[in-house]
Backbone bond lengths (Angstrom), bond angles and torsions (degrees), N, CA, C in turn:
res aa  C-N    CA-C-N  psi(-1)  N-CA   C-N-CA  omega(-1)  CA-C   N-CA-C  phi
1 X - - - 1.470 - - 1.529 115.00 -
2 X 1.289 125.63 126.49 1.392 116.99 177.99 1.531 112.89 -80.91
3 X 1.416 114.95 -18.98 1.436 118.26 -179.22 1.637 103.09 -116.24
4 X 1.315 114.40 108.57 1.476 120.56 -176.94 1.491 115.12 -66.11
5 X 1.315 116.26 -15.66 1.438 118.22 177.22 1.601 111.29 -74.86
6 X 1.331 114.88 -17.76 1.465 121.97 -172.80 1.460 112.82 -91.32
7 X 1.268 119.03 150.42 1.536 121.82 172.35 1.570 109.34 -119.51
8 X 1.278 112.81 121.78 1.527 118.35 -179.58 1.472 112.94 -55.53
9 X 1.328 117.65 135.35 1.575 123.77 176.28 1.376 105.59 -133.62
10 X 1.401 113.24 125.81 1.477 122.01 177.60 1.582 111.17 -56.54
11 X 1.298 124.04 154.68 1.278 125.08 -177.74 1.546 113.51 -65.63
12 X 1.315 119.46 153.63 1.433 123.17 179.40 1.474 111.85 -103.89
13 X 1.380 117.74 116.61 1.467 123.59 -173.61 1.599 98.45 -107.01
14 X 1.382 112.10 145.54 1.449 123.06 177.27 1.579 110.35 -130.80
15 X 1.366 109.26 -179.22 1.538 107.78 179.63 1.627 106.43 -82.33
16 X 1.223 117.58 -9.07 1.411 122.34 176.33 1.548 110.23 -105.06
17 X 1.366 118.94 94.43 1.485 120.80 -171.78 1.561 111.16 -58.15
18 X 1.213 115.62 -26.26 1.528 116.68 179.84 1.541 111.84 -57.98
19 X 1.399 110.49 -29.97 1.465 110.46 -175.33 1.556 115.54 -99.75
20 X 1.307 113.37 9.08 1.396 121.96 -175.69 1.645 109.66 -74.82
21 X 1.368 111.18 146.53 1.451 118.96 -179.66 1.552 111.36 -54.66
22 X 1.304 118.15 -37.68 1.415 121.49 -175.46 1.573 113.74 -114.77
23 X 1.315 112.09 30.72 1.469 118.45 165.01 1.537 113.16 -56.54
24 X 1.230 130.97 155.34 1.434 129.32 177.12 1.534 116.03 -44.61
25 X 1.426 110.76 -46.59 1.438 118.04 -176.89 1.572 112.79 -70.79
26 X 1.341 118.37 -24.31 1.502 122.82 -172.84 1.541 110.32 -107.39
27 X 1.253 118.02 -10.23 1.440 120.38 -170.22 1.508 112.16 -55.91
28 X 1.333 123.19 -49.41 1.340 126.50 178.87 1.537 115.65 -59.30
29 X 1.265 113.39 -47.96 1.488 120.60 179.77 1.585 112.02 -60.48
30 X 1.310 113.50 -39.03 1.531 120.72 178.22 1.582 111.83 -66.04
31 X 1.354 109.17 -45.02 1.568 102.78 -177.95 1.534 115.58 -81.78
32 X 1.314 118.14 -15.15 1.425 121.52 172.49 1.583 107.72 -79.18
33 X 1.270 117.22 -42.82 1.471 119.11 -179.09 1.569 111.25 -67.74
34 X 1.317 119.68 -23.71 1.390 123.02 -178.36 1.556 114.90 -68.68
35 X 1.441 110.59 -21.46 1.451 115.99 -176.62 1.532 115.48 54.77
36 X 1.408 115.39 27.11 1.414 116.55 179.11 1.512 110.77 -112.84
37 X 1.287 118.90 146.37 1.496 122.47 178.05 1.615 104.31 -85.07
38 X 1.298 110.76 65.17 1.428 121.65 175.05 1.500 112.74 -146.21
39 X 1.440 110.29 131.95 1.352 120.24 -177.80 1.562 107.76 -114.28
40 X 1.394 121.18 99.71 1.497 121.93 -172.68 1.542 105.15 -82.12
41 X 1.334 105.20 157.39 1.547 117.43 163.07 1.415 109.18 -95.10
42 X 1.281 123.43 115.74 1.309 129.53 -170.48 1.519 108.31 -77.14
43 X 1.396 116.75 139.96 1.509 126.28 176.88 1.560 105.39 63.65
44 X 1.306 113.62 38.58 1.550 117.28 -177.18 1.523 116.73 -72.75
45 X 1.271 118.12 158.77 1.408 121.67 169.40 1.480 117.09 -50.32
46 X 1.474 111.95 -42.41 1.415 116.99 -178.25 1.609 108.32 -63.22
47 X 1.208 121.77 -34.79 1.403 121.27 176.99 1.528 115.66 -67.65
48 X 1.300 110.10 -38.72 1.511 118.26 -179.25 1.393 110.19 -71.20
49 X 1.334 121.14 -43.43 1.519 123.61 177.09 1.593 111.69 -59.71
50 X 1.360 111.33 -45.41 1.532 110.81 -177.42 1.500 108.38 -74.04
51 X 1.282 120.76 -28.11 1.524 118.65 -178.58 1.494 109.34 -68.01
52 X 1.356 114.57 -39.76 1.541 117.34 176.13 1.508 116.14 -59.51
53 X 1.374 108.94 -37.19 1.570 116.49 -173.51 1.485 108.63 -83.68
54 X 1.355 123.42 -34.77 1.437 122.73 -172.80 1.646 105.58 -153.72
55 X 1.322 117.39 73.37 1.415 122.63 -171.77 1.508 114.63 -64.70
56 X 1.367 112.69 -19.14 1.510 116.61 -172.67 1.523 110.16 -92.72
57 X 1.275 115.21 -11.74 1.470 117.06 -178.43 1.607 114.71 -58.70
58 X 1.232 114.27 145.82 1.532 122.56 -173.11 1.529 110.92 -85.65
59 X 1.427 116.48 -15.07 1.382 117.65 -167.90 1.578 106.35 -113.81
60 X 1.221 122.15 23.63 1.505 121.93 177.46 1.471 109.42 -71.21
61 X 1.378 116.74 127.24 1.328 121.54 -171.50 1.543 110.62 -143.20
62 X 1.378 119.29 163.98 1.391 123.92 174.83 1.558 108.42 -80.86
63 X 1.358 113.98 163.44 1.433 119.64 167.78 1.442 111.07 -88.03
64 X 1.287 122.34 174.02 1.492 124.06 -173.24 1.517 112.22 167.33
65 X 1.332 117.06 -158.26 1.457 120.54 -178.72 1.573 103.22 -114.63
66 X 1.398 109.06 146.60 1.447 116.09 178.83 1.461 110.55 -145.15
67 X 1.389 117.29 157.57 1.397 126.00 175.20 1.471 110.77 -130.78
68 X 1.394 112.14 135.99 1.476 119.11 -175.80 1.492 106.46 -122.55
69 X 1.217 118.53 160.86 1.582 124.86 179.29 1.467 110.09 -154.62
70 X 1.261 118.21 162.56 1.459 125.27 170.04 1.443 113.50 -89.65
71 X 1.395 114.60 110.03 1.425 123.58 -171.62 1.577 112.57 -62.94
72 X 1.341 112.43 -27.41 1.369 119.92 179.67 1.595 117.40 -67.05
73 X 1.387 108.12 -17.57 1.413 118.46 -175.04 1.577 111.18 -113.85
74 X 1.390 110.69 -39.37 1.440 115.01 -169.93 1.539 110.70 -125.99
75 X 1.238 119.55 157.65 1.486 124.70 169.25 1.368 111.46 -135.94
76 X 1.437 118.57 142.22 1.469 123.71 -179.32 1.527 111.80 -76.10
77 X 1.237 119.93 138.20 1.440 121.65 175.51 1.515 114.01 -123.63
78 X 1.435 119.65 -12.92 1.395 123.12 169.78 1.485 113.78 -151.81
79 X 1.309 116.72 137.85 1.504 123.69 176.53 1.431 112.39 -127.46
80 X 1.357 117.96 120.27 1.371 120.62 -177.90 1.529 113.27 -129.61
81 X 1.372 112.34 165.32 1.555 116.09 176.32 1.537 106.80 -147.03
82 X 1.334 111.70 143.41 1.509 123.82 170.78 1.499 106.81 -114.56
83 X 1.278 110.85 112.72 1.547 116.42 177.81 1.429 112.82 -76.62
84 X 1.265 114.16 132.27 1.614 120.25 177.43 1.429 106.11 -81.19
85 X 1.436 116.87 129.11 1.366 123.47 179.97 1.534 111.28 -56.76
86 X 1.320 115.89 143.65 1.511 119.69 -178.91 1.422 112.29 -146.29
87 X 1.399 123.37 139.60 1.405 121.46 173.95 1.557 111.67 -98.91
88 X 1.393 115.62 18.23 1.462 118.60 -176.15 1.496 106.02 -122.45
89 X 1.297 116.61 -174.17 1.522 119.49 178.74 1.474 110.96 -80.97
90 X 1.395 119.67 -9.71 1.445 123.31 179.42 1.435 112.50 -79.97
91 X 1.378 113.51 145.76 1.417 118.62 177.07 1.603 112.11 -136.46
92 X 1.347 114.43 143.19 1.484 117.45 173.23 1.609 108.80 -147.02
93 X 1.188 116.04 165.77 1.507 115.98 -171.21 1.608 102.86 -149.91
94 X 1.468 106.01 153.32 1.454 117.12 169.29 1.496 105.51 -77.06
95 X 1.295 121.21 143.12 1.465 131.19 175.53 1.512 112.66 -104.06
96 X 1.328 113.65 128.90 1.547 122.15 176.00 1.529 109.55 -129.60
97 X 1.153 112.42 131.94 1.547 122.18 174.82 1.505 113.64 -137.10
98 X 1.369 110.51 133.56 1.425 117.48 -178.42 1.558 107.66 -110.11
99 X 1.416 120.50 118.91 1.395 125.50 -169.63 1.649 103.77 -110.28
100 X 1.399 114.23 151.85 1.414 121.25 -178.42 1.550 102.95 -123.01
101 X 1.367 111.30 133.06 1.441 117.39 177.74 1.550 108.19 -75.05
102 X 1.277 119.41 124.18 1.639 116.16 -172.33 1.456 110.13 -67.03
103 X 1.374 121.62 -33.89 1.344 120.66 -173.21 1.529 116.49 -82.23
104 X 1.420 116.46 -38.36 1.446 119.32 170.23 1.479 121.58 -103.09
105 X 1.269 123.59 0.50 1.487 135.98 -176.61 1.575 106.85 56.95
106 X 1.291 124.95 16.54 1.451 128.39 173.86 1.596 103.83 -68.10
107 X 1.360 110.20 141.01 1.510 113.28 177.57 1.490 105.87 -121.13
108 X 1.449 109.29 156.65 1.555 116.80 173.84 1.489 107.07 -151.55
109 X 1.264 118.76 162.89 1.449 129.57 -164.64 1.495 103.87 -115.26
110 X 1.281 115.12 128.19 1.582 123.11 168.61 1.559 112.12 -116.69
111 X 1.294 115.71 123.22 1.507 122.04 179.49 1.527 109.72 -125.19
112 X 1.211 112.92 141.24 1.499 119.59 -174.87 1.592 109.99 -146.69
113 X 1.340 115.78 150.17 1.368 125.65 179.81 1.519 111.23 -163.92
114 X 1.353 116.42 174.96 1.392 123.64 -177.34 1.587 108.06 -137.83
115 X 1.295 118.25 106.80 1.440 121.24 179.29 1.453 113.68 -72.55
116 X 1.411 119.89 163.85 1.492 124.54 179.41 1.534 108.59 -66.23
117 X 1.433 115.98 151.04 1.382 123.92 -171.62 1.550 104.59 -97.73
118 X 1.362 112.10 167.40 1.474 121.03 176.53 1.580 114.40 126.20
119 X 1.325 116.15 141.63 1.431 116.49 -174.26 1.488 110.41 -103.99
120 X 1.367 119.21 0.84 1.384 118.25 174.42 1.542 115.35 -76.25
121 X 1.295 119.52 153.57 1.537 127.19 174.80 1.604 110.54 -47.17
122 X 1.345 117.38 -46.09 1.422 120.96 -179.51 1.555 110.81 -63.83
123 X 1.251 118.71 -27.56 1.444 121.10 176.91 1.604 108.54 -75.54
124 X 1.268 114.99 -36.14 1.496 114.11 174.07 1.538 116.14 -65.25
125 X 1.380 109.08 -27.60 1.469 115.06 177.95 1.556 104.96 -74.00
126 X 1.298 122.13 -36.06 1.368 121.51 173.27 1.500 116.72 -57.70
127 X 1.360 113.20 -44.00 1.425 118.51 177.72 1.473 111.43 -62.82
128 X 1.295 117.75 -42.98 1.422 125.06 -174.82 1.600 107.48 -64.91
129 X 1.403 114.78 -33.06 1.373 119.62 178.69 1.429 117.34 -61.31
130 X 1.474 115.15 -36.67 1.395 116.98 176.45 1.509 120.25 -84.36
131 X 1.367 109.87 -12.80 1.475 115.70 174.78 1.532 110.18 -84.65
132 X 1.422 119.42 -28.61 1.490 119.44 178.66 1.419 107.19 -154.84
133 X 1.348 119.75 105.18 1.442 122.56 175.79 1.481 113.56 -145.74
134 X 1.322 117.10 86.63 1.507 123.73 -167.76 1.538 110.78 -63.05
135 X 1.458 113.73 -24.74 1.480 116.84 -178.54 1.422 118.18 -81.76
136 X 1.368 119.68 -11.33 1.442 127.41 174.84 1.529 114.39 -81.22
137 X 1.340 115.50 159.35 1.419 121.42 -176.46 1.587 108.28 -95.02
138 X 1.280 117.88 94.74 1.398 124.00 179.40 1.442 115.77 -92.66
139 X 1.382 117.37 131.62 1.507 121.44 -175.07 1.499 107.68 -128.28
140 X 1.328 116.83 131.61 1.453 124.06 174.23 1.634 112.56 -127.96
141 X 1.313 114.24 137.05 1.385 119.21 170.49 1.359 113.71 -136.72
142 X 1.322 118.11 161.30 1.568 121.84 -179.19 1.432 109.66 -149.22
143 X 1.377 115.92 161.30 1.453 125.38 171.45 1.585 107.07 -122.80
144 X 1.189 119.71 137.51 1.480 124.45 178.48 1.534 112.76 -123.71
145 X 1.335 118.20 155.83 1.437 118.08 -175.04 1.507 107.33 -95.17
146 X 1.285 111.14 121.32 1.488 123.60 -178.83 1.617 110.28 -85.04
147 X 1.369 108.74 105.59 1.566 109.81 -176.88 1.506 112.82 -66.37
148 X 1.262 121.54 -25.64 1.523 120.60 -174.70 1.509 102.90 -75.87
149 X 1.330 122.74 -52.49 1.528 124.65 -177.19 1.494 112.92 -83.98
150 X 1.317 120.22 -3.76 1.411 122.82 -178.71 1.513 110.48 57.60
151 X 1.272 122.66 40.61 1.513 119.82 -176.33 1.415 105.21 -149.64
152 X 1.465 117.26 164.24 1.448 126.01 -179.34 1.571 102.37 -95.92
153 X 1.386 110.74 137.37 1.441 116.64 -179.17 1.505 105.38 -143.97
154 X 1.380 115.86 148.35 1.363 124.54 179.96 1.588 108.94 -81.46
155 X 1.270 112.34 129.52 1.425 120.29 -175.92 1.568 108.83 -137.32
156 X 1.413 120.61 142.24 1.472 122.57 173.56 1.406 111.66 -59.56
157 X 1.471 118.81 150.51 1.396 120.06 166.62 1.487 116.99 -58.02
158 X 1.273 116.38 145.22 1.433 121.28 176.59 1.510 112.12 -56.26
159 X 1.266 113.80 139.53 1.590 126.23 178.26 1.494 109.24 62.41
160 X 1.306 120.89 13.11 1.494 123.81 178.61 1.504 116.06 45.09
161 X 1.334 115.61 57.60 1.463 117.20 -174.51 1.547 111.73 -65.93
162 X 1.283 111.78 157.95 1.563 122.33 169.05 1.455 109.95 -101.41
163 X 1.304 116.54 105.69 1.408 121.59 176.74 1.612 110.48 -82.75
164 X 1.317 114.81 134.40 1.453 118.87 178.32 1.564 113.25 -119.70
165 X 1.377 115.47 13.67 1.417 118.85 175.12 1.553 104.61 156.43
166 X 1.335 108.57 -177.25 1.490 111.97 -175.37 1.435 114.25 -66.20
167 X 1.193 117.97 -40.95 1.519 124.44 -178.27 1.584 104.20 -53.98
168 X 1.257 121.62 -51.41 1.419 120.23 -177.98 1.538 116.89 -64.22
169 X 1.313 112.50 -28.22 1.461 122.91 -179.73 1.617 105.80 -71.18
170 X 1.252 119.28 -46.69 1.497 126.33 -179.96 1.617 100.72 -66.25
171 X 1.281 121.97 -50.10 1.469 121.75 179.41 1.573 112.95 -49.27
172 X 1.252 114.43 -41.70 1.456 120.66 176.20 1.464 115.00 -53.35
173 X 1.317 116.28 -37.94 1.566 122.67 -179.31 1.632 105.05 -81.30
174 X 1.321 118.89 -39.70 1.424 121.91 177.59 1.594 111.84 -57.72
175 X 1.290 113.18 -38.74 1.479 116.27 -175.41 1.535 110.85 -74.93
176 X 1.295 117.51 -16.56 1.544 117.67 177.42 1.510 111.60 -62.17
177 X 1.371 115.56 -21.08 1.542 113.70 174.64 1.402 115.78 -51.88
178 X 1.324 116.87 -28.39 1.615 120.30 -178.43 1.475 106.43 -72.35
179 X 1.251 125.15 -22.79 1.498 122.88 -176.67 1.405 119.20 -108.66
180 X 1.398 113.56 -33.07 1.546 114.91 -179.96 1.444 109.36 -132.14
181 X 1.330 122.42 13.55 1.422 124.65 174.24 1.581 115.15 64.40
182 X 1.315 113.50 11.16 1.514 113.98 177.86 1.478 110.02 -71.11
183 X 1.342 114.31 147.38 1.522 126.61 169.95 1.448 112.46 -94.99
184 X 1.246 115.42 165.06 1.494 117.10 -175.89 1.611 113.44 -136.11
185 X 1.262 115.12 140.47 1.488 119.29 178.73 1.669 105.33 -122.71
186 X 1.170 111.30 130.24 1.508 120.58 178.25 1.570 110.64 -118.92
187 X 1.266 119.94 98.64 1.435 123.67 -179.66 1.618 113.07 -113.37
188 X 1.437 106.78 130.87 1.496 109.25 -176.42 1.490 111.03 -156.89
189 X 1.278 111.64 155.82 1.567 120.88 163.74 1.522 102.80 -88.97
190 X 1.385 108.91 106.02 1.474 115.13 -178.84 1.421 115.32 -87.05
191 X 1.399 116.60 -12.50 1.434 122.53 -173.24 1.480 117.07 49.26
192 X 1.383 113.37 27.15 1.478 123.62 -175.89 1.543 106.99 -146.79
193 X 1.400 109.35 131.64 1.446 116.54 -178.51 1.520 106.10 -90.66
194 X 1.395 115.29 150.97 1.478 121.59 178.05 1.526 113.58 -51.56
195 X 1.243 116.77 -32.24 1.489 125.48 -171.22 1.611 105.30 -91.87
196 X 1.283 125.37 5.61 1.433 121.31 -177.83 1.511 110.04 -57.38
197 X 1.199 120.04 134.29 1.485 123.30 178.70 1.588 115.88 -49.48
198 X 1.272 117.96 118.65 1.429 118.29 178.64 1.456 117.34 -55.49
199 X 1.275 124.66 150.73 1.404 127.44 -169.19 1.445 109.55 -149.21
200 X 1.300 120.03 151.68 1.447 124.06 179.70 1.598 110.02 -87.90
201 X 1.340 114.40 121.86 1.482 114.77 -177.52 1.572 106.90 -111.16
202 X 1.234 117.35 170.03 1.395 127.52 -174.35 1.639 113.24 -62.60
203 X 1.492 112.72 -27.60 1.336 115.48 -169.39 1.649 107.16 -110.60
204 X 1.259 121.30 11.44 1.408 129.62 178.81 1.442 116.60 -128.18
205 X 1.404 119.53 134.10 1.321 120.27 -173.07 1.711 105.58 -90.35
206 X 1.199 117.99 -8.19 1.431 124.50 176.28 1.596 116.58 -115.99
207 X 1.169 120.06 156.31 1.522 117.32 171.69 1.524 110.53 -63.92
208 X 1.268 117.02 140.90 1.459 122.80 178.69 1.448 114.10 -151.53
209 X 1.373 121.64 173.94 1.429 126.09 165.68 1.520 109.14 -138.99
210 X 1.329 111.53 179.63 1.567 117.98 -179.42 1.513 113.86 -55.90
211 X 1.222 114.35 -39.62 1.625 120.29 -178.57 1.425 107.61 -65.08
212 X 1.311 117.31 -54.44 1.564 118.64 -173.82 1.481 106.69 -71.39
213 X 1.277 129.54 -36.15 1.404 128.74 177.47 1.434 112.68 -61.38
214 X 1.306 123.99 -44.50 1.303 124.89 177.34 1.632 117.36 -66.02
215 X 1.246 110.98 -45.59 1.447 121.28 170.11 1.539 116.58 -52.45
216 X 1.457 112.05 -46.53 1.405 116.98 -172.07 1.567 111.92 -82.80
217 X 1.379 111.34 -33.13 1.513 112.35 -173.60 1.543 114.77 -92.74
218 X 1.341 114.88 -17.40 1.471 117.85 -177.95 1.555 112.66 -100.99
219 X 1.396 110.83 -20.68 1.537 121.54 -175.17 1.516 111.01 64.34
220 X 1.291 114.10 16.25 1.554 112.26 177.86 1.538 108.66 -91.79
221 X 1.356 115.85 167.72 1.392 125.86 -177.57 1.568 111.41 -104.08
222 X 1.388 117.82 149.86 1.459 114.52 175.66 1.541 110.05 -95.53
223 X 1.314 111.91 142.68 1.535 118.47 -177.22 1.597 105.06 -68.24
224 X 1.354 114.71 -19.25 1.546 111.50 -178.39 1.530 105.86 -74.17
225 X 1.240 117.47 -35.67 1.516 123.06 174.36 1.458 114.99 -70.28
226 X 1.361 114.07 -44.81 1.532 116.31 177.79 1.509 113.42 -57.56
227 X 1.410 117.05 -35.92 1.418 122.79 179.98 1.460 114.48 -93.83
228 X 1.324 118.84 15.69 1.436 123.56 176.24 1.554 114.62 53.23
229 X 1.328 113.88 44.48 1.479 121.32 173.41 1.488 109.65 -90.43
230 X 1.365 112.69 -39.87 1.431 117.58 177.31 1.491 107.64 -142.60
231 X 1.382 113.63 164.31 1.554 118.70 176.43 1.414 109.26 -83.01
232 X 1.308 121.70 170.46 1.497 125.49 177.63 1.451 111.96 -61.56
233 X 1.301 118.59 -28.04 1.550 119.61 178.45 1.409 112.32 -86.16
234 X 1.393 117.30 12.47 1.476 117.97 175.03 1.392 119.42 92.89
235 X 1.348 122.39 -14.99 1.403 126.18 -178.09 1.503 111.33 -80.86
236 X 1.381 110.92 151.86 1.561 109.95 -179.60 1.448 115.29 -69.98
237 X 1.303 123.32 146.41 1.502 128.07 -179.32 1.413 110.32 -74.78
238 X 1.490 122.36 -9.57 1.373 122.41 -175.94 1.455 106.23 -120.02
239 X 1.281 124.66 108.60 1.449 126.05 -175.48 1.490 114.23 -58.51
240 X 1.453 110.33 -32.87 1.508 118.10 -177.20 1.592 109.45 -72.45
241 X 1.205 122.44 -18.92 1.455 125.43 177.50 1.556 109.58 -132.24
242 X 1.350 113.26 78.59 1.437 118.75 -173.97 1.598 116.27 -70.91
243 X 1.321 113.93 -18.96 1.481 121.34 177.83 1.440 112.60 -96.42
244 X 1.473 114.92 105.45 1.394 120.58 -178.62 1.508 101.13 -111.69
245 X 1.334 119.05 124.77 1.594 118.91 -164.63 1.461 112.52 -140.94
246 X 1.339 114.13 151.70 1.552 119.77 165.13 1.427 110.68 -116.34
247 X 1.245 118.05 -7.44 1.535 121.51 171.47 1.508 110.89 -130.42
248 X 1.329 109.78 130.44 1.558 118.38 173.59 1.538 104.70 -136.19
249 X 1.259 117.50 99.14 1.445 119.94 179.04 1.474 114.34 -139.54
250 X 1.276 118.58 168.51 1.506 122.29 176.91 1.548 103.34 -143.32
251 X 1.250 116.70 133.70 1.481 124.35 -179.24 1.645 110.32 -74.01
252 X 1.242 115.44 118.86 1.463 123.00 179.12 1.528 115.23 -82.26
253 X 1.461 114.96 179.41 1.334 119.52 -173.93 1.550 115.45 -67.90
254 X 1.429 114.81 -16.98 1.511 115.42 174.18 1.434 118.22 -84.17
255 X 1.394 118.22 7.09 1.430 123.42 -174.50 1.624 105.07 -65.77
256 X 1.351 116.72 146.80 1.445 120.66 179.81 1.516 103.53 -88.29
257 X 1.380 124.64 9.03 1.354 120.91 -177.64 1.639 100.34 -125.05
258 X 1.305 122.12 81.04 1.428 127.58 -174.79 1.445 112.36 -49.12
259 X 1.355 123.86 -49.01 1.395 122.93 -178.46 1.564 115.48 -54.82
260 X 1.229 111.20 -19.29 1.601 116.85 -173.95 1.550 113.23 -99.26
261 X 1.324 115.10 0.01 1.431 119.91 -179.35 1.574 105.83 -60.23
262 X 1.282 114.13 130.52 1.463 121.09 179.52 1.446 111.65 82.12
263 X 1.346 120.82 11.70 1.508 119.86 178.29 1.622 105.16 -83.12
264 X 1.275 112.76 132.28 1.542 120.56 -179.34 1.505 110.36 -93.99
265 X 1.291 122.23 116.11 1.436 121.37 175.99 1.603 102.87 -109.63
266 X 1.287 108.86 119.06 1.379 119.54 176.17 1.524 111.82 -130.41
267 X 1.358 117.92 94.72 1.486 119.94 -161.90 1.503 109.17 -153.47
268 X 1.356 111.39 161.35 1.408 124.27 173.19 1.410 111.66 -103.88
269 X 1.379 116.08 93.73 1.587 116.64 -175.44 1.466 110.97 -123.46
270 X 1.381 119.63 5.48 1.454 120.93 179.30 1.437 104.90 -107.07
271 X 1.403 121.65 128.82 1.456 119.98 -172.97 1.603 108.69 -138.28
272 X 1.253 111.20 152.55 1.454 120.46 170.74 1.494 106.02 -131.72
273 X 1.348 113.93 125.60 1.520 124.69 174.98 1.452 112.30 -110.56
274 X 1.342 118.61 147.57 1.448 116.59 -177.13 1.481 107.76 -164.96
275 X 1.414 115.63 150.72 1.508 120.78 165.62 1.551 108.35 -103.11
276 X 1.380 121.80 28.55 1.394 126.12 172.56 1.717 104.31 -66.23
277 X 1.351 109.77 157.42 1.392 119.11 -176.71 1.537 112.38 -57.31
278 X 1.391 115.40 -39.80 1.479 127.01 -179.70 1.431 112.12 -167.45
279 X 1.300 114.16 163.81 1.419 120.60 -179.56 1.562 113.40 -135.54
280 X 1.284 124.30 158.93 1.403 127.53 -179.64 1.546 110.56 -144.44
281 X 1.207 116.81 119.46 1.401 122.63 -178.45 1.554 114.24 -74.07
282 X 1.306 117.74 135.95 1.397 122.56 169.18 1.509 116.48 -88.79
283 X 1.238 119.71 120.70 1.598 121.18 -162.97 1.526 105.72 -82.63
284 X 1.220 124.04 -18.87 1.510 123.66 -178.70 1.465 112.23 -172.18
285 X 1.295 116.75 155.26 1.456 121.84 -179.72 1.648 109.56 -115.54
286 X 1.382 111.70 115.73 1.496 113.45 -175.12 1.677 110.67 -83.31
287 X 1.239 108.84 148.33 1.564 118.03 173.43 1.584 104.56 -131.46
288 X 1.382 111.42 133.70 1.461 120.31 176.48 1.543 110.72 49.92
289 X 1.322 118.31 31.43 1.454 122.43 175.39 1.505 112.29 56.18
290 X 1.310 121.45 8.27 1.500 117.27 179.36 1.632 114.28 -136.69
291 X 1.410 107.27 -24.63 1.522 116.22 179.64 1.483 103.40 -103.67
292 X 1.353 113.20 145.27 1.578 116.75 172.42 1.482 108.16 -144.44
293 X 1.333 114.40 153.28 1.384 126.50 176.94 1.671 108.46 -103.63
294 X 1.249 112.31 119.40 1.492 115.47 175.76 1.407 107.43 -60.77
295 X 1.425 111.08 151.40 1.647 117.77 172.68 1.507 106.77 -128.09
296 X 1.397 111.12 160.82 1.517 115.45 179.62 1.516 111.14 -75.30
297 X 1.357 113.70 151.03 1.325 128.45 11.86 1.448 110.58 -103.62
298 X 1.385 118.56 153.80 1.401 123.21 170.77 1.528 107.38 -101.25
299 X 1.364 118.41 154.35 1.416 116.71 -171.77 1.610 104.39 -127.56
300 X 1.267 118.45 142.30 1.410 122.00 -178.92 1.635 110.06 -141.82
301 X 1.315 107.14 152.76 1.581 115.40 177.85 1.437 110.85 -72.13
302 X 1.417 120.05 -38.02 1.364 118.27 -171.47 1.619 98.62 -158.60
303 X 1.504 109.99 179.22 1.459 115.83 177.04 1.512 109.22 -84.04
304 X 1.350 121.29 -7.13 1.396 121.83 178.98 1.552 107.04 -101.66
305 X 1.365 114.21 177.88 1.538 119.43 179.12 1.461 111.84 72.41
306 X 1.275 111.54 -126.35 1.503 120.24 -171.46 1.538 108.83 -61.07
307 X 1.263 124.07 -33.65 1.429 123.47 -179.00 1.440 114.50 -67.08
308 X 1.360 118.85 -29.47 1.428 128.80 174.63 1.610 111.85 -71.60
309 X 1.264 115.19 -28.37 1.423 119.50 -176.04 1.509 110.64 -91.79
310 X 1.404 118.47 -41.22 1.235 123.30 -178.61 1.715 117.57 -89.44
311 X 1.346 104.41 69.50 1.481 114.90 -170.90 1.520 108.54 -94.85
312 X 1.389 116.05 156.09 1.397 119.53 170.82 1.581 110.96 -125.44
313 X 1.289 120.25 151.13 1.414 130.07 7.61 1.577 115.00 -68.14
314 X 1.304 116.45 157.38 1.465 120.62 176.40 1.559 106.68 -142.94
315 X 1.334 109.79 -174.30 1.550 111.74 -177.19 1.582 112.98 -74.20
316 X 1.365 114.42 -9.64 1.499 115.55 179.59 1.539 107.60 -108.35
317 X 1.299 115.83 -14.06 1.556 120.27 -173.96 1.562 105.30 -135.18
318 X 1.284 119.59 88.77 1.545 119.03 -178.32 1.586 115.45 -68.48
319 X 1.380 116.13 -1.18 1.444 115.47 179.24 1.431 108.76 -111.92
320 X 1.313 119.95 161.73 1.474 125.62 177.59 1.498 109.73 -86.93
321 X 1.373 120.07 -5.75 1.385 126.96 173.47 1.631 111.73 -109.65
322 X 1.283 115.62 116.74 1.430 116.00 170.94 1.460 115.00 -57.85
323 X 1.390 120.81 143.99 1.575 113.47 176.50 1.456 111.26 -76.57
324 X 1.343 109.12 147.60 1.521 113.30 175.09 1.604 104.28 -102.66
325 X 1.372 110.36 117.72 1.546 116.25 179.60 1.444 110.97 -121.66
326 X 1.338 112.43 117.04 1.460 116.92 -173.98 1.584 113.03 -138.72
327 X 1.256 112.00 136.58 1.577 116.35 171.69 1.481 110.87 -88.86
328 X 1.319 118.41 120.42 1.422 126.04 -174.11 1.586 108.86 -111.02
329 X 1.216 115.88 120.68 1.552 119.77 177.33 1.436 105.72 -90.47
330 X 1.399 119.86 118.44 1.343 130.09 -177.15 1.471 112.69 -88.60
């Protein structure tokens, strides 16, 4: 919560969707009023599944993107959202949070989102369309802490920028470095590997992919490149281990997509981009000095052998995505 006087409340859904807290007309106001660094996906599968299992629970909520921070070290000074255009009743947004270091007053920006999934070229086009789409109706709103009145207030973005996608929204924060020296971190599940075949999109004159679009339009650097895991063209820096991954999973017999049962996904689709001075990856997280959780990236010689045995989720990693843990010097 950016406002410690507030208590987060999940959205209220009713039989009349026009009255719902996260209906398209009310989505922005709800997430701004919540004072939480959380961008929910309205009418999400997470909400649906939990409702079927325990419909009377008071904490049923949507999934989405969130940012957490240590309040003993940092304080939030700005919370913003960029709503992704949609022709349906569902809404989702990019989340942006500006934090201030209590000891030095230095500020930095953290932005996060989740791009559409799918390995087909048409899915990459969907992802490219949310990164850059000048023909769509993009809306961004923010609240900032007013030091004079000691209150959070909604204020327009400086210079009244015209956002045409997620990339331009991120670039807005990157450009702040010129005025307030703040650095930026952009972390996301891109659902796209750096080596995804480039494709011609409606908003680009050249063939591109998600990886290349983010690097070229935001001017940020990838922590994978900074730490010599991969080259800027997306290839592994180690020819002996060409597979550098954050996801290593195989669909099981309970999948709701039977044609994909047995499909092996071994990819690097989780990314952190920054203009911080340097970054250093954390190779694992220890618990009780004996148990540890592996972190991304994992490296494999091929998709066979060890990669087929070392699948996730597992008893030590309950997610099919390995956590990306990195120390960034701002």
